[in-house]
C-alpha positions in Angstrom: -50.3 9.3 -42.7 -47.2 11.2 -43.4 -45.3 13.1 -40.7 -45.7 16.9 -40.6 -42.7 18.5 -42.4 -40.2 19.9 -39.9 -41.5 17.9 -36.9 -38.1 16.1 -36.5 -36.4 19.5 -36.4 -38.8 20.8 -33.8 -38.2 17.7 -31.6 -34.5 18.1 -31.9 -34.6 21.8 -31.0 -36.9 21.0 -28.0 -34.3 18.5 -26.7 -31.6 21.1 -27.2 -33.6 23.8 -25.3 -34.3 21.4 -22.4 -30.6 20.4 -21.9 -29.4 24.0 -22.2 -31.3 25.0 -19.0 -29.9 22.1 -16.9 -26.7 22.2 -14.9 -23.7 20.6 -16.8 -22.2 17.4 -15.5 -19.0 17.7 -17.5 -15.9 18.7 -15.5 -13.2 20.6 -17.3 -10.4 18.2 -16.4 -7.2 20.1 -16.4 -8.7 23.0 -14.5 -10.8 20.8 -12.2 -9.2 17.8 -10.6 -11.6 14.8 -10.3 -12.7 13.5 -7.0 -11.3 9.9 -7.1 -12.7 7.0 -5.1 -10.6 6.1 -2.0 -8.7 3.1 -3.4 -8.3 4.2 -7.0 -6.0 2.1 -9.3 -3.6 4.6 -10.8 0.1 3.6 -10.7 1.9 0.9 -8.7 4.2 2.0 -6.0 7.1 -0.1 -4.5 7.9 -0.2 -0.8 11.4 -1.5 -1.4 12.2 -2.3 2.3 9.5 -5.1 2.2 10.7 -6.7 -1.1 12.5 -10.0 -0.6 13.0 -10.6 -4.3 10.7 -13.7 -4.2 9.8 -13.0 -7.8 6.1 -13.9 -7.3 4.9 -10.6 -8.8 7.0 -11.1 -12.0 5.9 -14.8 -12.4 2.2 -14.1 -11.9 2.1 -11.0 -14.2 0.1 -11.9 -17.3 1.8 -9.2 -19.4 5.4 -9.9 -18.2 5.9 -6.2 -17.6 7.8 -6.5 -14.3 11.6 -6.8 -14.5 13.6 -7.9 -11.4 17.3 -8.4 -11.1 19.1 -9.4 -7.9 22.2 -11.0 -6.4 22.9 -13.1 -3.4 24.8 -11.7 -0.4 26.2 -13.6 2.6 25.1 -12.4 6.0 27.4 -13.3 8.9 26.1 -15.4 11.7 23.9 -13.7 14.3 25.4 -15.5 17.2 28.9 -17.0 17.7 28.9 -20.6 16.4 26.0 -20.0 14.2 26.1 -20.4 10.4 26.2 -17.8 7.8 23.0 -17.1 5.8 22.5 -15.9 2.3 19.8 -13.4 1.2 18.7 -11.9 -2.1 19.5 -8.2 -2.6 17.4 -6.2 -5.1 19.4 -4.7 -7.9 16.6 -3.7 -10.3 12.8 -3.5 -10.0 11.0 -2.0 -13.0 7.5 -2.0 -14.3 6.7 -1.2 -17.9 3.5 0.8 -17.7 3.2 0.8 -21.5 2.5 -3.0 -21.2 0.7 -3.1 -17.8 -3.0 -3.7 -17.9 -3.5 -2.6 -14.3 -5.0 -6.0 -13.2 -3.5 -5.8 -9.8 -2.4 -9.4 -9.7 1.1 -8.4 -8.7 -0.2 -6.5 -5.7 -2.5 -9.3 -4.6 0.2 -12.1 -4.8 2.9 -10.1 -3.0 3.2 -11.9 0.4 5.3 -9.1 2.0 3.2 -6.0 1.1 5.9 -4.5 -1.1 3.5 -3.2 -3.9 0.6 -0.8 -3.5 -1.9 1.1 -5.6 -1.3 4.8 -5.8 -4.2 7.0 -7.0 -1.9 9.0 -9.3 -2.8 8.8 -12.9 -1.1 11.7 -14.5 2.2 10.2 -15.7 2.0 10.4 -19.5 5.2 10.6 -21.4 6.1 11.8 -24.9 8.5 8.8 -25.4 7.1 5.3 -24.7 10.5 4.2 -23.3 10.0 6.6 -20.4 6.9 4.6 -19.2 9.3 1.9 -17.8 9.6 3.1 -14.3 12.7 1.9 -12.4 12.7 1.4 -8.6 13.5 5.0 -7.8 10.5 6.2 -9.6 8.3 3.5 -8.1 9.5 4.4 -4.6 8.4 8.0 -5.3 4.9 6.8 -6.0 4.7 5.4 -2.4 4.3 8.9 -1.0 0.9 9.2 -2.8 -0.5 5.9 -1.5 -3.3 6.6 1.0 -3.5 5.1 4.4 -5.6 1.9 4.6 -9.2 2.4 5.6 -10.0 2.2 9.3 -11.7 -0.9 10.7 -15.4 -0.8 11.4 -16.0 0.2 15.0 -17.7 -3.2 15.8 -15.1 -5.2 13.9 -13.0 -7.9 15.5 -9.4 -7.0 16.2 -7.0 -8.8 13.7 -5.4 -11.9 15.1 -1.9 -10.5 14.6 -2.6 -7.4 16.7 -4.3 -9.4 19.4 -1.3 -11.8 19.7 1.1 -8.9 19.7 -0.9 -7.1 22.4 -1.1 -10.3 24.5 2.7 -10.7 24.3 3.3 -7.1 25.2 1.0 -7.4 28.2 2.9 -10.5 29.4 6.2 -8.7 29.1 4.9 -5.6 30.9 3.6 -7.9 33.8 6.9 -9.7 34.0 8.8 -6.3 34.1 6.5 -5.0 36.9 7.0 -8.2 38.9 10.8 -8.0 38.5 10.8 -4.3 39.5 8.6 -5.1 42.6 11.0 -7.9 43.6 14.0 -5.6 43.2 12.3 -2.9 45.3 11.6 -5.4 48.1 15.3 -6.5 48.1 16.7 -2.9 48.2 14.2 -1.5 50.7 15.6 -1.3 54.3 14.0 -3.7 56.7 11.6 -2.0 59.1 12.0 -2.9 62.8 9.2 -5.1 64.1 7.2 -4.0 67.2 8.9 -4.7 70.4 12.4 -4.5 68.8 14.6 -1.4 69.3 
């Protein structure tokens, strides 16, 4: 049995009419900014104060798109008779986003929390060489990094915070005991009963 001529066209028009009456799901991007998930992977930001130039991020990067230069500086001894120390000083930290595949390995392996995901994704350039962001540009992205999500109300307190709180409580108790001892020493002695 052969199909009725024009039935395919009628089915196509029926689909068109059905979809014309529904609300559109397409957002007009430049005019309407998208609602991004909380920890969106956009661009990588550098918190330079935490960077110790350990080079782990550059070594673990599968694309070799992280460039780090540094030099050693001698730090004088903290106490008299101590020895001088040397430390690495960051000269250059750059990420070539034309090579980066946004895998996040550099952020995961950083032991000092110097790299973070920023939700910013609008950083297109007309020249590919401008996609290599130096440390000044990477530092600017840090202002867009959202705060970490809050702990669940029933979650256990992190060990580091518990240890810090315990140490702070001990110091506060010691200070109170010292203040009480000083108050006893400076207070005038009260005469006992029967003494004049």
